[in-house]
KEKE-3310 file (N, C-alpha, C; in steps of 0.2 Angstrom, whole numbers, plus 5000, padded with zeros to 4 digits):
npx = (5061:5054:5041:5036:5033:5022:5013:5009:5002:4993:4983:4979:4970:4962:4952:4947:4945:4932:4920:4915:4929:4941:4958:4974:4988:5005:5021:5036:5048:5060:5072:5067:5073:5079:5086:5073:5060:5049:5036:5034:5033:5021:5014:5012:5008:4998:4989:4989:4981:4970:4968:4966:4954:4946:4944:4938:4922:4912:4915:4929:4947:4962:4978:4992:5011:5027:5046:5063:5069:5080:5088:5094:5103:5094:5083:5082:5083:5071:5063:5066:5071:5080:5093:5109:5108:5102:5086:5071:5055:5039:5022:5007:4991:4975:4959:4949:4942:4954:4963:4968:4981:4984:4979:4988:5000:5001:4998:5004:5008:5007:4990:4983:4968:4958:4945:4928:4926:4928:4928:4942:4961:4970:4982:4988:4995:5004:5011:5017:5025:5034:5039:5045:5053:5063:5067:5077:5073:5061:5044:5032:5018:5005:4993:4977:4963:4947:4954:4961:4973:4991:5002:5021:5034:5050:5063:5081:5092:5099:5115:5124:5138:5145:5142:5129:5111:5103:5089:5073:5068:5062:5051:5048:5034:5025:5010:4997:4988:4976:4960:4951:4941:4935:4931:4923:4914:4917:4914:4924:4936:4934:4935:4945:4956:4950:4955:4969:4972:4968:4976:4989:4985:4976:4959:4944:4932:4919:4911:4899:4895:4893:4884:4883:4896:4897:4886:4893:4903:4898:4893:4904:4914:4922:4933:4936:4952:4958:4952:4949:4945:4939:4935:4925:4911:4895:4878:4886:4898:4917:4923:4912:4909:4920:4921:4909:4912:4921:4916:4912:4924:4936:4948:4950:4960:4962:4965:4964:4957:4959:4954:4956:4962:4957:4949:4957:4958:4955:4968:4975:4966:4963:4975:4985:4990:4983:4980:4981:4984:4981:4984:4974:4981:4980:4996:4999:5010:5013:5000:5000:5012:5008:4996:5003:5011:5003:4996:5006:5010)
npy = (4944:4949:4943:4937:4950:4955:4943:4944:4957:4956:4945:4951:4962:4956:4954:4967:4973:4970:4961:4960:4961:4952:4946:4944:4935:4936:4927:4930:4918:4920:4924:4936:4949:4962:4978:4982:4993:4982:4984:4998:4999:4986:4996:5005:4998:4996:5007:5009:4999:5004:5013:5007:5000:5010:5012:5003:5003:4995:4983:4970:4967:4964:4963:4958:4958:4952:4952:4951:4964:4971:4987:4995:5002:5003:5003:5014:5025:5022:5023:5038:5038:5031:5019:5013:4993:4979:4977:4974:4971:4977:4974:4982:4982:4985:4983:4993:5011:5018:5033:5048:5053:5066:5067:5055:5061:5071:5061:5058:5069:5080:5083:5082:5075:5065:5063:5067:5082:5079:5065:5060:5064:5064:5061:5050:5043:5053:5049:5036:5039:5045:5036:5026:5031:5037:5024:5024:5019:5018:5024:5022:5024:5018:5020:5020:5029:5019:5007:5002:5001:5003:5002:5002:4997:4998:4993:4993:4982:4973:4972:4961:4963:4951:4946:4939:4941:4956:4955:4959:4973:4968:4977:4979:4977:4982:4975:4973:4969:4978:4986:4991:5005:5006:5019:5023:5026:5021:5005:4995:5002:5002:4988:4983:4991:4983:4968:4971:4976:4965:4956:4959:4957:4965:4970:4973:4985:4990:5005:5013:5025:5042:5042:5029:5027:5034:5029:5013:5017:5021:5008:5002:5009:5005:4998:5002:5007:5014:5026:5026:5037:5042:5058:5063:5058:5051:5057:5062:5071:5069:5077:5082:5068:5065:5077:5072:5060:5064:5069:5061:5051:5058:5056:5049:5043:5047:5042:5056:5051:5057:5060:5072:5084:5098:5099:5103:5100:5111:5109:5114:5116:5104:5097:5088:5077:5064:5065:5063:5063:5056:5055:5049:5041:5028:5019:5003:5000:5014:5014:5005:5008:5023:5018:5010:5019:5031:5024:5019:5034)
npz = (4942:4928:4922:4935:4941:4932:4932:4945:4944:4934:4942:4952:4947:4938:4948:4950:4936:4929:4921:4910:4902:4897:4903:4895:4894:4888:4888:4888:4882:4886:4899:4906:4913:4924:4933:4944:4954:4958:4965:4960:4948:4944:4951:4938:4929:4934:4933:4918:4915:4922:4914:4902:4905:4905:4891:4887:4888:4884:4886:4881:4877:4886:4886:4891:4890:4888:4883:4878:4871:4858:4858:4841:4831:4820:4826:4835:4825:4818:4828:4837:4848:4863:4867:4864:4867:4877:4882:4895:4890:4891:4886:4885:4879:4872:4867:4864:4862:4857:4851:4845:4835:4839:4851:4857:4858:4869:4878:4890:4896:4910:4921:4907:4902:4895:4898:4906:4918:4934:4932:4933:4936:4927:4930:4930:4919:4918:4930:4929:4917:4923:4933:4923:4917:4928:4932:4920:4909:4894:4888:4877:4867:4854:4845:4838:4831:4836:4833:4847:4859:4862:4874:4876:4887:4891:4900:4905:4904:4916:4924:4934:4945:4945:4935:4931:4927:4935:4946:4950:4962:4977:4985:5004:5009:5025:5034:5045:5061:5063:5062:5049:5042:5026:5016:5001:4987:4973:4967:4962:4966:4980:4981:4978:4986:4997:4996:4993:5008:5017:5011:5017:5029:5037:5044:5038:5035:5022:5017:5007:5004:5012:5021:5025:5028:5042:5047:5049:5056:5067:5071:5074:5081:5092:5088:5076:5069:5060:5047:5030:5019:5007:4997:4988:4990:4989:4996:5009:5010:5010:5020:5027:5032:5041:5049:5058:5062:5071:5080:5087:5090:5096:5094:5081:5068:5054:5034:5022:5006:4989:4971:4963:4959:4956:4968:4980:4996:5009:5018:5029:5038:5044:5047:5057:5071:5066:5057:5037:5022:5005:4987:4971:4958:4968:4974:4978:4986:4992:4999:5008:5014:5021:5029:5039:5043:5050:5058:5070:5072)
capx = (5059:5049:5038:5033:5029:5017:5007:5005:4998:4986:4980:4976:4967:4959:4948:4943:4944:4927:4919:4918:4936:4944:4965:4978:4995:5009:5026:5043:5051:5067:5072:5068:5075:5083:5086:5067:5057:5042:5030:5034:5032:5016:5008:5014:5003:4989:4989:4990:4974:4965:4965:4962:4948:4941:4945:4932:4916:4907:4921:4934:4953:4967:4984:5000:5015:5034:5050:5068:5070:5088:5089:5101:5104:5090:5076:5085:5080:5064:5058:5065:5072:5082:5101:5111:5108:5096:5079:5065:5048:5033:5019:5000:4986:4967:4954:4943:4942:4959:4965:4970:4989:4987:4978:4994:5005:4998:4995:5010:5007:5003:4985:4980:4962:4950:4939:4926:4926:4924:4931:4949:4964:4976:4989:4991:5000:5010:5015:5018:5031:5039:5043:5049:5058:5067:5072:5082:5067:5056:5039:5028:5010:5003:4985:4971:4953:4943:4958:4964:4980:4996:5008:5027:5039:5057:5068:5087:5094:5107:5121:5129:5146:5146:5138:5122:5105:5101:5082:5068:5070:5055:5049:5045:5027:5022:5005:4995:4979:4969:4954:4951:4935:4935:4925:4925:4909:4918:4916:4930:4941:4932:4936:4953:4957:4950:4960:4976:4972:4966:4983:4992:4983:4971:4953:4942:4926:4918:4905:4900:4894:4895:4880:4884:4900:4894:4883:4897:4908:4896:4891:4910:4920:4927:4935:4940:4958:4960:4948:4952:4940:4937:4935:4919:4905:4887:4875:4891:4906:4922:4925:4907:4910:4927:4918:4904:4915:4928:4912:4909:4928:4941:4955:4950:4964:4960:4969:4961:4960:4956:4956:4952:4968:4956:4948:4960:4954:4958:4972:4977:4962:4963:4982:4986:4994:4979:4976:4985:4980:4984:4981:4972:4979:4988:4998:4998:5016:5010:4993:5002:5016:5003:4993:5008:5016:4998:4994:5011:5011)
capy = (4944:4953:4941:4938:4956:4955:4940:4947:4963:4951:4941:4957:4966:4951:4955:4972:4976:4969:4954:4961:4963:4946:4947:4940:4936:4934:4929:4928:4912:4920:4924:4944:4952:4971:4980:4990:4990:4978:4988:5005:4993:4984:5004:5008:4992:4997:5014:5007:4995:5007:5018:5001:4998:5017:5014:4999:5005:4991:4977:4969:4961:4969:4960:4959:4953:4953:4951:4954:4968:4975:4993:4994:5010:5005:5004:5020:5028:5022:5027:5042:5037:5024:5019:5004:4989:4974:4979:4972:4976:4975:4978:4980:4982:4986:4983:4999:5015:5020:5039:5050:5056:5072:5064:5051:5064:5073:5059:5057:5076:5079:5085:5079:5070:5064:5062:5072:5085:5074:5056:5059:5070:5065:5062:5042:5041:5056:5046:5030:5039:5049:5030:5023:5037:5036:5019:5024:5017:5023:5022:5025:5022:5017:5020:5023:5027:5012:5000:5000:5005:4996:5004:4999:5000:4996:4992:4992:4976:4976:4966:4963:4962:4944:4945:4938:4946:4957:4955:4966:4973:4967:4982:4977:4980:4979:4975:4973:4967:4982:4985:4999:5007:5011:5022:5024:5025:5017:4999:4992:5003:5000:4980:4983:4993:4978:4965:4974:4976:4960:4953:4960:4956:4969:4968:4977:4985:4994:5009:5015:5033:5045:5040:5025:5026:5038:5022:5009:5019:5022:5001:4997:5013:5004:4992:5003:5008:5020:5027:5027:5042:5047:5065:5066:5053:5054:5058:5066:5073:5067:5080:5080:5063:5067:5081:5068:5054:5066:5072:5054:5049:5065:5054:5045:5043:5047:5046:5056:5050:5061:5061:5078:5091:5104:5101:5102:5102:5116:5106:5118:5117:5099:5096:5086:5071:5059:5067:5063:5062:5053:5057:5045:5034:5025:5011:4997:5003:5020:5013:5001:5014:5027:5017:5008:5027:5033:5017:5019:5038)
capz = (4935:4926:4920:4940:4941:4927:4934:4952:4942:4932:4946:4956:4941:4936:4953:4949:4931:4926:4921:4902:4899:4895:4902:4892:4895:4882:4891:4884:4884:4889:4905:4906:4920:4924:4940:4943:4960:4958:4969:4956:4942:4947:4948:4931:4926:4937:4929:4910:4913:4921:4908:4894:4906:4903:4883:4883:4892:4882:4886:4877:4879:4889:4885:4895:4885:4890:4876:4878:4864:4857:4855:4839:4827:4815:4831:4837:4819:4818:4833:4837:4854:4864:4866:4860:4872:4879:4886:4896:4886:4895:4884:4889:4874:4871:4860:4866:4857:4853:4850:4839:4835:4842:4858:4860:4857:4875:4885:4895:4901:4917:4921:4904:4902:4890:4902:4909:4924:4937:4931:4933:4937:4919:4932:4931:4912:4918:4937:4923:4913:4927:4936:4920:4917:4932:4930:4914:4903:4890:4887:4872:4864:4846:4845:4832:4833:4834:4832:4851:4861:4864:4877:4877:4892:4890:4905:4903:4907:4920:4925:4941:4947:4946:4928:4932:4926:4940:4948:4952:4969:4980:4991:5010:5014:5032:5034:5054:5061:5064:5058:5044:5039:5019:5016:4995:4983:4968:4969:4959:4969:4986:4982:4976:4995:5001:4992:4996:5013:5020:5010:5021:5037:5041:5044:5034:5034:5018:5016:4999:5002:5016:5027:5026:5032:5047:5051:5051:5061:5073:5074:5075:5084:5095:5085:5071:5073:5057:5043:5024:5018:4999:4999:4984:4990:4986:5000:5012:5008:5016:5026:5031:5037:5045:5055:5061:5067:5075:5085:5090:5092:5094:5091:5078:5064:5046:5029:5015:4999:4983:4965:4961:4958:4958:4972:4985:5002:5016:5022:5033:5044:5046:5048:5063:5069:5066:5048:5034:5013:4999:4981:4968:4957:4974:4972:4986:4991:4994:5002:5015:5019:5023:5034:5043:5047:5054:5063:5073:5077)
cpx = (5053:5042:5034:5030:5022:5010:5005:4999:4991:4982:4977:4970:4961:4952:4945:4942:4937:4926:4917:4923:4937:4953:4968:4984:5000:5017:5031:5046:5060:5066:5071:5067:5077:5082:5079:5063:5049:5036:5027:5030:5023:5010:5007:5008:4997:4985:4986:4983:4969:4963:4963:4955:4943:4938:4940:4927:4911:4910:4927:4939:4959:4972:4989:5003:5022:5040:5056:5068:5078:5084:5096:5100:5097:5085:5079:5081:5075:5060:5059:5067:5076:5091:5103:5110:5102:5090:5074:5060:5043:5027:5011:4998:4980:4965:4950:4946:4948:4959:4967:4978:4990:4983:4985:4998:5006:4998:4998:5009:5003:4996:4980:4975:4958:4943:4935:4927:4924:4927:4939:4955:4968:4984:4991:4995:5006:5015:5018:5025:5034:5042:5048:5053:5066:5070:5077:5079:5064:5049:5036:5020:5009:4997:4982:4965:4951:4948:4963:4971:4983:5003:5016:5030:5045:5062:5074:5089:5100:5108:5125:5134:5148:5143:5132:5118:5102:5092:5079:5069:5063:5056:5047:5040:5024:5014:5004:4990:4975:4964:4953:4945:4937:4929:4926:4919:4910:4919:4920:4937:4941:4935:4942:4957:4955:4955:4966:4976:4973:4973:4987:4989:4977:4963:4948:4935:4924:4912:4905:4896:4894:4890:4880:4892:4900:4890:4888:4903:4905:4894:4897:4914:4922:4932:4940:4946:4960:4954:4949:4945:4940:4935:4927:4915:4899:4885:4880:4897:4911:4923:4920:4907:4915:4923:4914:4909:4920:4924:4911:4916:4933:4948:4956:4956:4961:4965:4962:4963:4956:4958:4955:4959:4965:4949:4950:4958:4959:4963:4976:4973:4960:4971:4982:4987:4989:4975:4981:4980:4984:4980:4981:4977:4985:4989:4999:5005:5012:5006:4995:5005:5012:5000:4996:5009:5008:4998:5001:5011:5008)
cpy = (4947:4950:4939:4944:4957:4950:4943:4952:4959:4949:4947:4962:4962:4951:4961:4975:4976:4964:4954:4961:4956:4949:4941:4939:4933:4934:4925:4921:4913:4922:4932:4947:4959:4972:4985:4987:4989:4982:4995:5005:4990:4992:5006:5003:4995:5003:5013:5005:4999:5010:5012:5002:5003:5015:5008:4999:4999:4982:4976:4965:4964:4962:4963:4955:4956:4949:4954:4958:4971:4982:4994:5001:5009:5006:5011:5026:5028:5026:5033:5043:5030:5026:5014:5001:4986:4979:4973:4975:4972:4981:4979:4986:4981:4983:4988:5005:5019:5028:5042:5051:5061:5071:5060:5055:5071:5070:5057:5064:5077:5084:5085:5073:5071:5063:5067:5074:5078:5067:5055:5064:5071:5065:5056:5042:5045:5053:5040:5032:5042:5042:5027:5028:5038:5029:5018:5021:5021:5021:5025:5023:5023:5017:5021:5022:5023:5007:4999:5003:5003:5003:5001:5000:4997:4997:4991:4986:4978:4971:4966:4962:4955:4942:4943:4942:4948:4956:4961:4968:4973:4972:4977:4980:4977:4981:4976:4970:4971:4983:4991:5000:5010:5012:5026:5020:5021:5010:4993:4993:5002:4990:4981:4985:4987:4972:4966:4971:4969:4956:4954:4959:4958:4966:4974:4979:4991:4999:5013:5022:5037:5045:5034:5021:5029:5030:5017:5011:5019:5014:4999:5001:5010:5001:4993:5007:5015:5019:5027:5031:5043:5054:5066:5058:5058:5054:5062:5064:5070:5069:5083:5073:5063:5072:5078:5063:5057:5068:5064:5052:5054:5061:5050:5047:5040:5048:5049:5055:5054:5061:5066:5084:5099:5106:5099:5103:5107:5111:5107:5117:5110:5094:5093:5079:5066:5059:5066:5063:5057:5053:5052:5047:5033:5019:5007:4998:5009:5019:5010:5006:5020:5025:5016:5017:5028:5029:5017:5026:5037)
cpz = (4933:4926:4927:4943:4939:4930:4940:4949:4940:4935:4952:4951:4940:4941:4951:4942:4927:4922:4914:4898:4900:4897:4899:4894:4887:4885:4887:4886:4888:4897:4904:4913:4919:4931:4940:4951:4958:4960:4962:4950:4940:4947:4940:4928:4928:4933:4922:4911:4916:4917:4902:4899:4905:4896:4882:4887:4891:4884:4882:4879:4880:4889:4887:4890:4887:4884:4879:4869:4864:4854:4849:4836:4824:4821:4834:4833:4819:4822:4837:4843:4855:4865:4865:4866:4873:4884:4889:4893:4889:4890:4886:4883:4876:4867:4861:4860:4855:4854:4846:4838:4838:4850:4861:4861:4864:4881:4891:4901:4906:4916:4913:4903:4898:4892:4907:4917:4929:4938:4932:4932:4931:4923:4931:4926:4914:4925:4932:4921:4918:4931:4931:4919:4923:4935:4922:4909:4899:4891:4880:4871:4859:4850:4838:4833:4830:4833:4841:4852:4864:4868:4880:4882:4891:4896:4905:4908:4912:4924:4931:4942:4944:4937:4926:4931:4935:4941:4950:4959:4971:4985:4996:5009:5019:5032:5044:5053:5065:5059:5054:5042:5030:5016:5008:4989:4976:4968:4967:4964:4979:4988:4982:4985:4999:5001:4996:5003:5018:5016:5014:5030:5042:5041:5042:5034:5028:5019:5009:4998:5011:5022:5029:5031:5039:5051:5052:5055:5067:5076:5077:5077:5087:5095:5079:5071:5065:5050:5037:5020:5009:5000:4996:4985:4988:4996:5007:5011:5014:5023:5031:5036:5042:5052:5060:5066:5071:5082:5090:5096:5092:5091:5088:5071:5058:5041:5024:5009:4994:4976:4961:4961:4959:4963:4979:4991:5005:5020:5029:5041:5045:5049:5055:5064:5070:5059:5044:5027:5008:4993:4975:4961:4965:4972:4979:4991:4995:4999:5009:5019:5024:5030:5039:5048:5049:5059:5070:5076:5083)
residu = (MET:ILE:ASN:ASP:VAL:VAL:LYS:ARG:SER:GLU:LYS:LEU:LEU:SER:ARG:VAL:ILE:GLY:GLU:ASN:ILE:THR:ILE:ASN:THR:SER:PHE:SER:GLY:ASP:GLU:VAL:GLU:CYS:MET:ALA:ASP:ALA:ALA:GLN:ILE:GLU:GLN:VAL:LEU:MET:ASN:LEU:ALA:THR:ASN:ALA:ARG:ASP:ALA:MET:PRO:HIS:GLY:GLY:ARG:LEU:THR:PHE:GLY:THR:ALA:CYS:ALA:GLU:MET:ASP:GLU:SER:PHE:ILE:ARG:ASP:HIS:GLY:TYR:GLY:ARG:LEU:GLY:MET:PHE:ALA:LEU:ILE:SER:VAL:SER:ASP:THR:GLY:ILE:GLY:MET:SER:LYS:GLU:THR:ALA:ALA:LYS:ILE:PHE:GLU:PRO:PHE:PHE:THR:THR:LYS:GLU:THR:GLY:LYS:GLY:THR:GLY:LEU:GLY:LEU:ALA:MET:ALA:TYR:GLY:ILE:ILE:LYS:GLN:HIS:ASP:GLY:TYR:ILE:ASP:VAL:HIS:SER:GLU:LEU:GLY:GLU:GLY:THR:THR:PHE:ASN:ILE:TYR:LEU:PRO:GLU:ALA:LYS:SER:LYS:GLY:GLY:ALA:ASN:ALA:THR:THR:ILE:GLU:SER:VAL:LEU:SER:GLY:GLY:THR:GLU:THR:ILE:LEU:VAL:ALA:GLU:ASP:ASN:GLU:LYS:LEU:ARG:LYS:LEU:SER:GLU:ILE:ILE:LEU:LYS:GLN:TYR:GLY:TYR:LYS:VAL:ILE:LEU:ALA:GLU:ASP:GLY:GLU:ASP:SER:ILE:GLU:LYS:PHE:ILE:GLU:ASN:GLN:ASP:ARG:ILE:HIS:LEU:VAL:LEU:LEU:ASP:MET:ILE:MET:PRO:LYS:LYS:SER:GLY:LYS:ALA:VAL:TYR:ASP:GLU:ILE:LYS:ARG:ILE:LYS:PRO:ASN:VAL:LYS:VAL:ILE:PHE:VAL:SER:GLY:TYR:THR:ALA:ASP:ARG:ILE:ASP:LYS:GLU:SER:MET:VAL:GLY:GLU:ASN:VAL:ASP:PHE:LEU:PHE:LYS:PRO:VAL:SER:PRO:LYS:ASP:LEU:LEU:GLY:LYS:ILE:ARG:ASP:MET:LEU:THR:ARG)
# end
């Protein structure tokens, strides 16, 4: 059920979104069900919530809602898109700074971002758009400067052969018991990674910058199975950290994480069976899948 997906996302986000932002939910009393990949929809909600957080630098309110929506001829005429039928509607609203009509018209374009250089890739909303289109659904945005923003996601209702509502597809996510060093200078992303990894059984060691990463690795090298290494960090870059820990432990397994499309590292110089790459924003599904793949190589 869509309500369950939203509840899981709310629980996770409430621990990392920021104390100055209140999260509210408004669930439909109806059974809101459709055929969808739960992990991918959670990723969309995470991307939208992150966008909302950045739009509320001084705090505010984030609201998730669900409902059943019918796209009839008048809806399609008024909105300029859609097709006849019933849809599950998920709304994500914030009380942030909002955006102009010109910005809203470009918000789903790949690499479009209103953030300063180094603060984001402009891929989060484009990724969300792509996921919803893959589900044969629709996503739109309503916003005004100073009045907040609302994203509406429409997912088509699906009927099974027996006539019953089909439910969300729960992706099978694999965990483990290994120890992972998470090197990430963004406190919220560091905490989010820790929550996800511990939830799936891993032991986690946290490092907040390049020098801290090397110190933590030296202290725990005998029990660290993998390093999740942010590419851009204070005090030493991810590449510099990698070079140092590789000298200490040549067979160390590393996953580089980067949020900068302009800073694509020279992957050719580091390609090998013990190195892999992820690009932000990273969904729990992709993070857990890549880690499990690396650990079993």
